[in-house]
C-alpha positions as CSV (number, residue, x, y, z in Angstrom):
1,X,82.2,71.7,135.0
2,X,79.1,70.9,132.9
3,X,79.1,70.0,129.2
4,X,77.5,73.3,128.5
5,X,80.3,75.2,130.3
6,X,82.9,73.2,128.4
7,X,81.3,74.0,125.1
8,X,81.1,77.7,126.0
9,X,84.8,77.7,126.9
10,X,85.7,76.0,123.6
11,X,83.6,78.5,121.7
12,X,85.3,81.4,123.5
13,X,88.7,80.0,122.5
14,X,87.7,79.7,118.9
15,X,86.4,83.2,118.8
16,X,89.6,84.5,120.4
17,X,91.7,82.6,117.9
18,X,89.6,84.0,115.0
19,X,90.2,87.6,116.2
20,X,93.9,86.9,116.8
21,X,94.2,85.6,113.2
22,X,92.7,88.8,111.9
23,X,95.0,91.0,114.1
24,X,98.1,89.0,113.0
25,X,97.2,89.7,109.3
26,X,97.4,93.4,109.9
27,X,100.6,94.9,108.5
28,X,101.1,97.4,111.3
29,X,102.1,96.9,114.9
30,X,99.1,96.2,117.1
31,X,99.1,95.9,120.9
32,X,96.7,96.6,123.8
33,X,97.2,97.5,127.4
34,X,95.0,97.6,130.6
35,X,94.3,100.7,132.7
36,X,97.7,100.3,134.4
37,X,99.6,100.4,131.1
38,X,100.4,96.7,131.4
39,X,100.6,95.0,128.0
40,X,97.9,92.4,127.6
41,X,98.4,91.2,124.0
42,X,99.7,92.1,120.6
43,X,100.2,90.9,117.0
44,X,103.2,89.0,115.6
45,X,104.7,92.2,114.3
46,X,105.0,93.7,117.8
47,X,106.6,90.4,119.0
48,X,109.2,90.6,116.3
49,X,109.9,94.2,117.1
50,X,110.6,93.3,120.7
51,X,112.7,90.3,119.7
52,X,110.4,87.8,121.5
53,X,109.1,84.5,120.4
54,X,105.5,84.2,121.8
55,X,102.6,86.5,122.7
56,X,102.7,85.1,126.3
57,X,106.1,86.7,126.8
58,X,104.5,90.1,126.3
59,X,101.8,89.7,129.0
60,X,102.6,91.8,132.0
61,X,105.3,94.0,130.6
62,X,104.7,97.6,131.5
63,X,104.4,99.8,128.4
64,X,106.3,102.6,130.2
65,X,109.4,100.4,130.4
66,X,109.4,100.0,126.6
67,X,109.7,103.7,125.9
């Protein structure tokens, strides 16, 4: 991996964290799913609602199983 690719990956992670910080500041429950209704991410309020500890525990859960 070149230095330029490493820098691009680091920049991408910073941008992702920036947006996650904004989403976690929202007072409402926020989550997103893929076209197969599999949860891909959420904010901390959604994690608390599910009784989980980390966002990574949400990845791959089928939204239909939550209803």
